[in-house]
N, C-alpha and C positions, 0 to 999 in steps of 0.2 A: 541212645544211651538212656539209662534210668537214673532218676534221683532217688534220695534216701526213702521216699514213701512209695516207690515203685511207679511214679508217673513217668511217662515216656516224653522225652525232650528231643526235639530235632536240632541238630547243629549243622549249619551250612557254612562252608568255608567260602570266603569271597577274596578275590585277588584285589589288591589296592589300586584304585582307578587313577589314571594319569590326570593330574590337576589341569593340564591343558585341555584334555577332552572335556572335562567337566565345564570349563570356561567356554569352549566352543559350543557345547550343548546348550548352555544358558543363553549365550548370544542368539543362537538359532531360535531358541524358544521365544526370546523378545522380538525377533524379527517377524515371526509368525503371528504374534499377538498384536503387533503395531497396526495402527490404522492405514489400510493400503492408500487412502486418499492423501496421506501426509508424507511428504518427502523431506528427509533429514539429511543435511550436508554439513561436515565439519566447517567451521568458519574461524578458526584459530584456536589457540589453546583454551580449553574449558568453554568454548563457544559453538553454537550450532545455528544454522539457517534453516527454518521449516517453512514449507510451501504447502498450502492446501488449496483445493478448488472445490466449490460447492454450488449446486443449482437450486438450493433451498434457502439461501441466505444472501442478503445484499448489504448487511451492516458489517463492516470489517471488525469492528470491536467485538460484536457477538460471535463472529466466526473464529476470532483469536482464542475465545474460551475453549474451543474444541482442541486446541493445541496443548492445553495444560497437562493432560495426562501423558502425552508423548514427551513434553519437556521434563516432567518429574521423572519419567522413566530414564531419560538420557542422563540427567544430572544426579539422580539418586539422593543420598543423604545431604549432599552439599546444597541442596535447593537450587533455585533458579530465579531469574527475573528477566522480563521482557525488555527488549531494546527498540531499535528502529524497525519500522515496518513500511511496506509498500503494498498497494492493492491495485487491481484493475477490474473494473465491471465490464464484463463482455456481453453487450446486449445483442440478443438474437433477433434478427430482422427476418420476418416471413411475409410472403405476400398474402393478400386478403383471403385466398382460397385455402392456404395451408394451415394445418393445425399449429396453434401458438407454441413457441418453445420458451422454456424458462431461461432468464438471464443467468449467467454464471459469474461468480466472484472468485477471483484469484488473489490470494493473500500470501505475502512473503514476510515472515516474522523472525528477527534475530532474537536469540536467547543467549544468556551468559549464565553459566553454573556459578553458584554462591550468592551471597546476599548482595543487594543493590546498594550503591554508594548513596549516602544521604544527599537528598536534593539541595542545592544551594538556596538560600532565601533571597528571592528577587522582589524588590519593591515594585508595586504597580505603577504604571505610567500615569501621568496626570490625564484627566478626562478631557477629551477634545470637545471644544465648543463648536457650535455650527460654523462660526467665522474661521476657526482653525481648520476645519474639514474643507471648507471652500478653498481656503489658501493652499491646501496641500493637493487639491484636485489636479492642477496642471502637472505637478510633478509625477503623480500617479499615472496620468495619462501618457506622459513622455516616457516613463519607464516600460509601461505596457506596450507602446508602440516600438520601442527599441527592442524589447524582447521578441516580439512577433516578427519584426524585420530580420533580426538575426537568424531566427529559425527558417524564415522563407528563403533567405540568401544562402543558407548552409553554413552560417558562421557559428558553429555549434560551441565552440570555446567561449565566445562572447556571451551567448545565452546561458551557458553552464555557470559563468561567473556570477550570473544574477540570482541564482536559485540557491536554496539551502538543502541540507541533506534529507529533509522530509519530503521534498519534491523529487529528488533523485532516487530515493530508496536506498541510498549508499552505493550507487552505481559509480563506476569510474567514468571519466570523460569519454573514453572510447566507447564503452557499453551504451552510455546515454545517447552519444552521437549516432551510434548504429540504430538505436530504437527510434529516434527522431527522424532519421534519414529514411527508414522503412515507412514510418508513418506518412512522410511527405510524399512518397511514391504511391501509397494508397489513396491519398487525398487528390493528388494532381496539383498543378500550379494554383496559387492563390489569385483569385480575381478581385476579390473585395473583402474588406474586413471593417467592422464598425463597432465601436464601444457604446453600449446602450445605457449603462447606468454605473455610477460610482457610489459606494456606501462605505462608511467608516465606523469601526467598533473599538471601544476602549476597554481593555482587559476582559474580553468575554470569558464566561465560566468554562472550566474544562480545557483551557489553553494557557500556554505561557503568557505572562503579563506583557503588555504592550499595545501598540496601536496596530490595527488590521484594516487594510484597504481592500474592499472587494470590487473587482471589475467584471461586469457582465458584458459579454460580447457576442456578436454573430459574424460568420464569415462564409464566403462562398469560394469553393475551389473547382478546379476542372472536372473532378469526378464526384465530389460529395459536398454537402453543406455542413456547416459546423456551428454549434452554439455551445456556450460554456461560461466559465468564470475563472478568474485568477484570484488569489488571496496573497497580498503582499503584507509583510510584518516588519515592524521595528520595535525592539524592546524599550527604547526610550527616545525622547524628542531629538537627541543629538546623534542617533544611530541611523545607519543606512537602511533603506527598505530592501528586503529580500523576498523573493518569490518563495512561499512556503506551502502553496497548494495550487494544483490545476486540475480542473474537471471539464470534460467535454462530452458532447454526444454528437454523433455523425449520421447524417441522412443521405444515403446514396441517391443520385439523380434518377436512377431507374426504379425507385419505389413507386408502387401504385398509390393513387391519391387517398385511399382510405387509410392505408398504414401510415403514410406521411403525415396526415392531419392527426392521427392518434398519437404519433410520436411527438409531434410539435406540441400538442396539448399537455403531454406528460413531462417532456424534457426541454422543450424549446420555445417557451412562450414568447420570447423576444424575437424569434425568427419569423 
C-alpha cells in the first residue's frame, strides 16, 4: 500500500502464536544455552540440586561459583541462595609409564529460589586451653574408634547417627549406607587402623562457632591403604560432638613404587 506522500509500506499479516508454543521454545532455548557440565534436578518447591564435575579445579568453593549463572537462570527474578553441598575428589592413579591424568572434582550443590533467611546470631565458644584439649582427647579417640568400628562391621545406622548433614550431603540413611557399603567392597576388609594425631581448634574463621577436633589416621585394608582425617564439631561445651567432615586418600596395593611414593608425599605423610 502507499502512504500519503507516496512511500511504499509493506504490511505482513501474522497469525497469533500459541502461548504454550512460545513457552516451550523459550525452555528449549534455555536448555541449549545451559552448561552441559551442569546437571539440574528439581529438589522440592522452588529448590534445585545442581551437580558439576570438572578436571581443572580442586577447590569446591571456587567450583561452586560456576553454578551461579545456572542458578540465576533457574530462579529468575526471585533470586537464589546456596544451601548444603557435598563434593568428592576423584584422584586419578596411573602407573609411572602412563601419562598423568588430572584429578576430577564432583560437586553437588543445593539451591533455593528466593532470599536466604537471616543467619541466627551464635555466640563463639570459649577458647580451649591446652589442658582442656588434653582432657577431651580420650573422648575424641573413643568417638573416632566407635565410628570406624560401626563402618567396618556394617552397622551403618550407628555411624549415620554420629554425623551431621555436612558429612552426608543430605543423603538418606539408605543412600549413605549403600555408598559406604560399596566403598568397603572396594577397600576390602580392614586389617589395621591407627590414629596418628589429634588437634583442637576453637572458633576457626569461615566455620560455624564451636570447638573442632581433627583426627588424622592411617589404615590398611585387604585391597588398599588409606590415610585421611575426621573433623568433629560441637557448638558449645555442653553439646555433643558430631562428625562434620571426613576426607580420605586411597593407595591400591598394586601401585608401582614411584607412584606410591609420590602419592604418599602429596596426600599421606602419616602413612
